[in-house]
C-alpha positions as CSV (number, residue, x, y, z in Angstrom):
1,M,0.3,0.2,0.0
2,N,2.9,2.3,0.6
3,K,4.2,1.7,-2.6
4,L,1.1,3.6,-4.2
5,S,1.4,6.7,-5.4
6,I,-1.4,9.2,-5.0
7,E,-2.4,9.0,-8.4
8,E,-1.9,5.6,-8.6
9,R,-4.8,5.7,-5.4
10,K,-6.7,7.9,-7.0
11,Q,-7.2,6.2,-10.1
12,I,-7.7,2.7,-8.5
13,V,-10.7,4.1,-6.2
14,A,-12.4,6.1,-9.3
15,A,-12.2,2.7,-11.1
16,L,-14.1,1.4,-8.0
17,V,-16.7,3.9,-7.9
18,E,-17.6,3.9,-11.1
19,G,-18.7,0.4,-11.0
20,N,-15.3,-1.9,-12.5
21,S,-14.7,-5.4,-11.0
22,M,-10.9,-5.8,-9.0
23,R,-9.8,-8.0,-11.3
24,A,-11.0,-5.3,-13.9
25,V,-9.2,-2.2,-12.2
26,S,-5.9,-4.3,-12.0
27,R,-6.2,-4.9,-15.7
28,M,-6.7,-1.1,-15.8
29,T,-3.8,0.3,-13.6
30,G,-1.6,-2.4,-14.0
31,V,-1.5,-3.4,-9.9
32,A,-1.9,-6.2,-8.2
33,R,-5.4,-7.2,-7.3
34,N,-3.9,-8.2,-3.6
35,T,-3.0,-4.8,-3.3
36,I,-6.0,-3.0,-4.7
37,N,-8.6,-4.9,-1.7
38,K,-6.0,-3.7,0.7
39,L,-6.5,-0.5,-0.3
40,L,-10.5,-1.2,-0.6
41,V,-10.2,-2.3,3.1
42,D,-8.5,0.3,4.9
43,L,-10.3,3.1,2.9
44,G,-13.9,2.3,3.3
45,G,-13.0,1.4,6.7
46,V,-12.7,5.0,7.0
47,C,-15.3,6.0,5.1
48,R,-17.3,4.2,7.5
49,E,-15.7,5.7,10.3
50,Y,-16.0,9.1,8.9
51,Q,-19.5,8.7,8.0
52,D,-20.6,7.1,11.3
53,K,-19.5,10.4,13.0
54,A,-20.6,12.8,10.5
55,F,-24.2,11.6,9.9
56,R,-25.6,12.6,13.6
57,N,-28.4,15.2,14.1
58,L,-29.5,16.0,11.5
59,T,-33.1,17.7,10.9
60,C,-34.3,15.6,7.7
61,K,-37.9,15.6,6.8
62,R,-39.0,12.8,5.1
63,I,-37.1,9.4,5.3
64,Q,-37.7,6.5,2.6
65,C,-36.1,2.8,3.3
66,D,-35.7,-0.4,1.2
67,E,-33.6,-3.5,1.4
68,I,-32.0,-4.6,-1.4
69,W,-30.3,-8.4,-2.7
70,S,-27.1,-9.7,-3.2
71,F,-25.0,-12.2,-2.5
72,V,-21.2,-13.2,-1.1
73,G,-19.7,-16.1,-2.3
74,S,-22.6,-18.0,-3.7
75,K,-26.7,-17.5,-3.5
76,E,-28.3,-19.2,-0.7
77,K,-29.4,-21.8,-2.5
78,N,-26.1,-23.5,-3.5
79,T,-23.9,-22.3,-0.1
80,S,-23.0,-24.8,2.3
81,N,-23.3,-24.8,5.7
82,E,-19.4,-23.8,6.3
83,K,-19.8,-21.6,3.6
84,K,-22.8,-19.9,5.4
85,V,-20.7,-19.8,9.0
86,V,-18.2,-17.3,7.5
87,G,-20.6,-15.5,5.5
88,W,-21.1,-16.7,2.5
89,G,-25.0,-16.8,0.8
90,D,-27.4,-13.8,0.5
91,V,-26.9,-10.5,2.0
92,W,-29.3,-7.6,2.2
93,T,-28.6,-4.3,2.4
94,W,-30.8,-2.1,4.1
95,V,-30.7,1.9,3.3
96,A,-32.3,5.0,4.2
97,I,-32.4,7.9,1.8
98,D,-33.4,11.7,3.0
99,A,-36.1,12.8,0.2
100,D,-35.0,16.3,0.1
101,T,-31.1,15.9,0.1
102,K,-30.7,12.7,-1.6
103,L,-28.4,12.0,1.5
104,V,-27.8,8.5,2.7
105,P,-27.3,8.6,6.5
106,S,-27.5,5.4,7.0
107,F,-27.0,1.5,5.1
108,Y,-27.2,-1.8,7.1
109,V,-25.8,-5.3,5.9
110,G,-27.2,-8.9,7.1
111,T,-30.2,-10.8,6.1
112,R,-33.8,-9.8,5.5
113,D,-35.5,-10.5,9.3
114,A,-36.8,-8.5,12.0
115,N,-33.0,-8.6,13.5
116,A,-31.8,-6.5,11.1
117,A,-34.9,-4.0,10.6
118,Y,-34.1,-4.1,14.4
119,Y,-30.0,-2.7,14.3
120,F,-30.9,-0.7,11.3
121,M,-33.6,1.3,12.6
122,H,-31.9,1.7,15.8
123,D,-28.9,3.4,13.6
124,L,-31.1,5.7,11.6
125,A,-32.8,6.9,14.7
126,S,-29.2,7.9,16.4
127,R,-28.7,9.7,13.6
128,L,-31.6,11.7,13.5
129,E,-32.6,14.7,15.7
130,N,-36.3,15.7,14.8
131,R,-39.0,14.2,14.2
132,V,-39.6,12.7,10.1
133,Q,-41.5,11.1,8.3
134,L,-40.8,7.8,7.3
135,T,-41.7,5.4,4.4
136,T,-40.9,1.2,4.2
137,D,-41.8,-0.9,1.5
138,G,-44.8,-3.5,3.6
139,H,-42.4,-5.7,4.9
140,K,-43.3,-6.7,8.3
141,A,-40.0,-7.0,10.0
142,Y,-39.6,-2.6,9.4
143,L,-43.2,-2.9,12.0
144,G,-41.5,-4.0,15.6
145,A,-38.5,-2.6,13.9
146,V,-40.0,1.4,13.7
147,E,-41.9,0.7,16.9
148,D,-39.1,0.2,18.6
149,A,-36.5,2.7,17.6
150,F,-38.8,5.3,17.6
151,G,-42.0,4.7,19.4
152,A,-45.0,7.3,19.1
153,G,-42.1,9.9,17.6
154,I,-42.2,9.3,14.5
155,D,-44.9,9.7,10.8
156,Y,-44.6,6.3,9.9
157,A,-46.5,4.8,6.8
158,M,-46.0,1.7,4.3
159,L,-46.6,1.4,0.7
160,I,-47.4,-1.8,-0.4
161,K,-47.2,-2.4,-4.0
162,L,-49.8,-5.0,-5.4
163,Y,-48.5,-7.1,-7.7
164,G,-49.9,-9.6,-11.3
165,A,-48.7,-12.4,-12.6
166,S,-44.7,-12.8,-13.5
167,P,-44.8,-11.7,-18.1
168,E,-44.1,-15.4,-19.0
169,G,-40.7,-15.9,-20.5
170,E,-39.2,-13.6,-17.7
171,K,-39.7,-15.0,-14.3
172,R,-36.2,-14.9,-13.8
173,Y,-35.2,-11.1,-14.7
174,S,-38.5,-9.6,-15.0
175,P,-40.7,-8.8,-11.5
176,A,-44.2,-9.1,-11.5
177,Q,-47.0,-6.5,-12.9
178,I,-47.7,-4.3,-10.3
179,T,-51.8,-3.8,-10.1
180,G,-51.6,-1.3,-7.4
181,I,-50.1,0.6,-4.4
182,K,-51.6,0.9,-1.6
183,K,-50.6,3.1,1.6
184,E,-50.9,2.9,4.7
185,A,-50.4,4.9,8.0
186,I,-48.9,2.9,11.0
187,T,-48.0,5.9,13.4
188,G,-48.5,9.1,13.1
189,K,-49.9,11.7,10.8
190,P,-47.8,11.0,7.7
191,D,-48.5,13.3,4.6
192,K,-50.3,10.8,2.0
193,K,-48.5,13.2,-0.8
194,H,-45.7,11.9,0.4
195,I,-45.8,8.7,1.4
196,S,-43.1,7.4,-1.3
197,T,-39.9,5.2,-2.4
198,S,-39.5,6.0,-5.2
199,F,-36.5,7.6,-4.8
200,V,-34.8,4.9,-2.6
201,E,-35.5,2.5,-4.9
202,R,-33.7,4.9,-7.9
203,Q,-30.7,4.8,-5.0
204,N,-31.2,0.4,-5.1
205,L,-29.9,1.7,-9.2
206,T,-27.4,4.2,-7.7
207,M,-25.8,1.4,-6.4
208,R,-25.7,-1.6,-8.9
209,M,-24.9,1.0,-11.2
210,S,-21.5,1.5,-9.1
211,M,-20.9,-1.6,-7.3
212,K,-20.0,-4.7,-9.6
213,R,-20.5,-6.9,-6.4
214,F,-24.5,-5.6,-6.9
215,A,-24.7,-6.5,-10.4
216,R,-26.8,-9.6,-12.1
217,L,-25.2,-12.1,-13.5
218,S,-22.2,-11.1,-12.9
219,N,-19.0,-12.7,-11.3
220,G,-17.7,-9.5,-9.4
221,F,-19.8,-10.5,-6.3
222,S,-18.1,-9.9,-3.3
223,K,-16.4,-13.4,-2.0
224,K,-15.9,-12.0,1.6
225,V,-18.9,-10.3,3.5
226,E,-16.4,-7.5,5.0
227,N,-15.3,-6.6,1.5
228,H,-18.8,-5.9,0.4
229,E,-19.2,-3.8,3.8
230,H,-16.6,-1.7,2.8
231,M,-17.1,-1.1,-0.8
232,L,-20.5,0.3,0.3
233,G,-18.3,2.8,3.2
234,L,-16.3,3.6,-0.1
235,H,-19.4,3.9,-2.2
236,Y,-21.4,6.4,0.2
237,M,-18.9,8.4,1.1
238,Y,-18.1,9.3,-2.8
239,Y,-21.7,9.2,-3.0
240,N,-22.7,11.9,0.1
241,F,-20.1,13.9,-0.6
242,A,-18.0,14.0,-4.4
243,R,-20.8,13.0,-6.3
244,I,-22.8,16.1,-7.6
245,H,-26.3,14.9,-7.5
246,Q,-28.4,16.3,-10.9
247,T,-31.4,17.4,-9.0
248,T,-29.9,19.3,-6.5
249,R,-27.0,20.5,-8.4
250,V,-24.5,19.6,-5.1
251,T,-23.4,17.1,-3.1
252,P,-25.7,15.3,-1.2
253,A,-23.8,16.1,2.1
254,M,-23.5,19.9,1.0
255,E,-27.5,20.2,0.5
256,A,-28.0,19.0,4.2
257,G,-25.5,21.1,5.7
258,I,-22.5,18.9,6.5
259,C,-19.9,20.5,4.0
260,D,-19.5,23.3,2.2
261,H,-17.7,22.1,-1.2
262,V,-17.0,18.9,-2.9
263,W,-15.0,16.7,-1.8
264,S,-12.4,15.6,-4.5
265,L,-11.1,11.7,-4.8
266,E,-7.9,12.9,-3.1
267,E,-9.7,14.2,0.5
268,I,-11.1,11.0,0.7
269,I,-8.0,9.1,0.3
270,A,-6.3,11.1,2.7
271,L,-8.9,10.2,5.3
272,L,-6.2,7.1,5.2
273,D,-4.0,9.5,7.3
């Protein structure tokens, strides 16, 4: 790692955050894959630590949450019990986004059960200063988790999608057709016109486009769950602080008042120091 120049580190990070796999980055830069992996582990870790400290006492008004599927090592049905012990199999990334600033203040990597929902919601609640309106999909694990984390101090609603039959011949690659949606208030008085998961679902697309580990039908998937988390840390550091959002014309962190300028890749890499 110490042998890499700032310019080499910059080239590697730029390639990673634009959706290239580790092997592709190695071919593009001529740097050994193990060296790239070490840079990712070190930088991803400090990026997660920095955001954990920076995203506190947030004054968000509307939060949307969702979960996105991926896998580590192999898909769940093809994973042995021995490999499951070390983290292989299906993994879910829980994501929260501020509908106004487009900031992603919290994400969590785990399963898609009540325990994961509990940790995710408590982490989100610890970062918010005021009462917010929260929208999730109809996943039942959210119900108990939101109540435990926020109590009555939230305006919470679910957006439940109603599905029809899957398109003939496209069952593996296309979701079933949506026939309708149901907006259901759970806690408080959520504003119906703001009950939506559109922004967080669009964020899911950004994740799949920006990280090879989330691409479908690809061999760029994560081989270790820890590296999966480190890549997410780097991705959201770049997304929140260095990537100008097309809607707000500034970075999400600037729109949220957390910083006053667009971060360069050199600034992100300097977190290692």
